N, C-alpha and C positions, 0 to 999 in steps of 0.2 A: 390740777397735778401737783403730785407732792415732791417736794425737794430731797427727801431723805430717803434711801433705800433701806430695806431690811434684809435683803439678800443681796450677794456678790457673786461673780463668776471669775474663777481664777484658771489659769493655764499652768502645768507643771514644767519646770525649767529643765527638761531633759538635755536639750542641746546648749546649754547655757554657755556663753563665752563673749570675749571680746569681739565686736564686728566693725571691721574696718570702713564698711560702706557708710553706716549709721555715724560713725565718729566724726565724719568730715563736717556734719553740722551739729553734733552734740559735744560741746567743751568739756561736759561732765564725765565723759567716758576716759577711763585710764586703762592702757595695757598694763595687765600684771602677769609675770611669769610665776604661776603656781599651778602645779598639776592637780592639786585638790579644789579648784575652784567650782567644778559641777557638784561635787559633794557639799561644799559650803554654801552653794546656792540653795541646794535642795533643802538642806537643814535651816536655812532662814525662811524658805517658803513653808516649810513645816510648822516653824514657829508662828508665823503669820496666820495660819490655817487654825492653829491652837488659840492664839488670842482672840480670833474672830468668834469661835466656838464657846469660849468663856462669856464673851459679850451677849451671846444669843443671837448673832447674826448668821443668817443662813448661807450657806457657802455650795457652791457647784463646782468641783475641782476637775477639771479636763485634761487629757492628754494633749499636746499639739497636733495638729494635723501633719506636719513636718517636724519628725522627731529631733532633726538636727538644727532647727530654727534657733539662733543665736538670743534673738529677742522674745521669744515666744512668752516669757514670763510677765511681759507688759501688753497683756490683751486690749485693754482698754482703746488702743489706737487704731484697732482695725475693726470694732463694732462698736454700737451702743444699743441700750434697750430702753424703750419709753412705755410710759403708763398707758397709753392708748393701744399696745400691742405690737408697736413697730420696732423692728430692728433695722438698723442702718450699718451697711458694709462700707468702709472709707477707702479712699484712693490713697495709698501709701508712697512716699517719697523714694525708697531703695527697694531694689529687686529682692534682697534678703528678707525684707519685711511682708514684702508681697505674698512670701509662700506660706507666712503664718495663717493666711485668710481660709475660713472655712467658706466655700461658696453655697454650701446647702446647710447653712448655720441654723435656719429655721427649723430645718428637719432635726438637726442634731438637738436644738432646745426643746423640740416638742418631745423628743425621746427621753429627755431629761426631767419631763414632767411640766413644763411650760407652754402656754398657749401664744402662738405667734399669729397676729392677724394680717401684717404686711412686712413685706422685706423689702426695703429700699437699697439697692446696689449702686453706689456713686463711684465705684472703682474703674470704671470706663474713663473717668476723668483723667486718669494717669496716662492716657495716649496723648494728652494735649498737656502733659507736664503740669496739671493743675492739682496740688494735693491737699489733704485735710485728714490730720491723724486723729479721728474721733474724739475723745474728750482729754486727749493729750492737746490737740490744737483748740478743743472748745472746751471753755469753763462755762458750765450752764446754769443759769438760775431759771429752773426748770418751772416754776411757778409763773414766770412772767415770759417764758420762751425766749430768753435773752442769751445770745451766745457772745461771750467776751472771747477775743481771739488776737494773739499776738502773732501777728504776720512774720513769716520766716520762710526759708525753703521748704518747711514742711507743711505751712499754713498759707495756700493761695486764697487770695481776696475773691477770685472768681468761683472756685469751690466752696467757699464760705457763702458767696450769693445764692449758689446752687442748694446748699443745705438748707439755708432760710427760706428758699422757694418752697423745696419739699415740705419742710417741717412748720412753715408759716411762722418763722421767728424773726426776730429782731436782732441784729448784730451791733455790737461794739468793737471795731478793730483798732488797732494800735500797734506801735513799735515798741519792742522791749529788747535792750541789750545787756550782754553779759556785764560790763561795766558802767551802762546806764548813759553811754555817751554816744553820738550820732554815727562814729565812725566805728562802734564797737561791734563785735558778732552777736547777730540776732540769737536770743534765747530761743532753742529749738522748739519747745513746747510752753503754751500758755499755762498748763498746770504746775509749772514750776515757779511761775511769777505769783500765781493766785489761787485761792480756794474759796469756793463760796458755800457757806452752810446755810441752815434755816434762818438764822436772824443775824449772821454775822458773815464777814468777807476778811479774808487774810490777804493783803495785796503789798508788793514791792513797788510803789509808785516810783521810787528812785531808779529803777531799771528804765522807765521809759523817758527817753530823752527830749520829747517833745511836750512842751507844756500844755499845748491843747488836748495831747492825749489824755495827760495827768488829770486835766479839769474833766474831759470827756468821762474817763472812768470812774472818777470819784462821785460827780454829779448821778450817774447812772445808779452806782450802788447806793446812794444816799436817797434817790427817789424810790429805789425798791425797799427801803426800810432797814437795810443791813447795817449793823454796827462796823465800822471800818476800823480792822487791827493792822497797822502798818508795820512792815519789817524792812530790815536794811538789806543792801545787797548782799554783805556779808552771810546774813542768814538765809537769803536765798540760795547761795551756793553751798548751805548747809541743808537745802530742802526742806526749810520751813514752810515754804508756799505750796509744797507737795503733801498735803493732808487731806483726808477725807472724814466728814461727818456722816455717821449712820446710825440706824436706830435699831434697837432689838425687836424680834418678830413678836415677843410677848412683852406686853408693858410698856412699850414705846420709850424706854431708856435711852438716852443720846450718848454716843461714843465719838470720839475723834481719833482716828487712826493715823499714827505718823511714826516716821522713823527714830530710833533712839538718838542719831545724829542730830534731827530735828529738835527733838525733845530738849537735849542738852544745850542746844543753841538758843532756846527761848529765854528772854528776861523775865524776872519774876512778875511783873504787871502783865505780860503777854500771856504767862500761863495762868493767872488768876482770871483774865478777861475770857480766855479760852474755856475755862473749867466751869463758868458760868453756861457755857454753852454744851457742856457734855464731858464725861470723864475722858480724860487724856490717856490714851492706849500706845506707849511706845513701843515699837518692835526693833530689834537689832537686825539689821540687813547690810552690813558693811561691804560684804561681797558684792551683792546684786546693785548697790549704788556705786561703788568705785568702778566695777568692770562695766555694767549695763548701762550706767548713767542715767538711772531713773530710780524712785523710791516707791514708798508704799502705795501713794495713790495711783502710781502707774500699774501696780499690780492688780488693782481691784476695779473689776468692770461693774458698775451698778447693775442690779437686775430688778427691774420694774414690772417684768412681766407677770402676769397672774398664773397661779398653778392651773393645771388643766382640771376642769371640773369645778374650780371655784367660782 
């Protein structure tokens, strides 16, 4: 299995806006009174597409199945693709986000020119209030099939167990909170706390209040040979943990996509460490970050499927 994708799938933000349902568990979201929010989100989306194109990363940009869905620009929460041809659909915490899911997504991807061997639909877990929001809930070491998961209202341990059973994976569950204390609000998604690249891992260990969790995460990352780049709680709040390493389709050059906010929050030594792993590509998405409560990595669903006929 490869860790880095050379193609990504994005969903256009046609209905983008503040979602009070998801704001209950996502402390990053802010209500902004601005009639131009959708236009701004569309411009930020286009800027990300252009940045990916300049890097030589393949893109598939789709319209949402529900044009009014406020969070559709974050598609990595409701599906994931895998190198063996598997596509997984996930159980989503809020009804507003369940409307984003394309139940015939295997057919959609086939029409887009990609071969799907297996569709795994875990969405029935919603009926038992067991949620797992894709590669928001799961930060994957794909080479070792290891799933790091910050348990929260959106990430159920039982749903995590189900995923590991279906995907033959190993799990590293932990608690992460917004202020790093036991009484703090859980961080809504794991991919805000950490990011795993081919040879490195960015992680906010300060967000893990239990020492045993910090030890387990650090030990597993070290066993996998990842060079750990620690970030602070303040940097986590600037989306520094929400980055994604990708590779160009031709030549294999490495790039690390992140928001401009995250980029400016990096210390010089952290930038230098990351630049050894790939070219940093900051993209300004202030509206999507502020109103949507997600950043660049949330907008990018890796596409590991093989093109039809390849």
